[in-house]
Steps between C-alpha positions, in 0.01 A plus 500: 500500500790733575640451151162580345502831684848577369393413143202735531714783635764467229238503225282771654772760550614534134140504379407773749804709414436470127134593548599816687755597236285412196166655604463875468486679835150639445359148448702321766245546779214382277689192385606419857141538617372263232768241576434520875123476449548191284732344758251562781211368291678171446532429874143371557502311170828331588376423852192333353706291258753398766212411735363260241842350425580451870198270529672251270872527581698565818630841600857376480449384142332831411796705626739272313295529183489880519875508568565290191267714287666820622845357423392398149354846431822661622714276281280566196555874545869446430405417140248785465633715217283797597671530838838524326382814317401684817744752638520476877 
């Protein structure tokens, strides 16, 4: 679980920095508001989905599964050509 957190932090920081540098200053607050609203809206949906999944598999397996998925997503970002074009 600790390594998943590190993967998330290392992928989140360059994306956040590039968003701040790429978006014009007058639109930055609007874009940040939309992203934050979307992130907060996904919390109850994700809680509902995880609640259904937890009925069928153990909590330990669920954390392991999410750790593996997070690691795969992080590793796939290494090959993302769009991220190479961003200046951060």
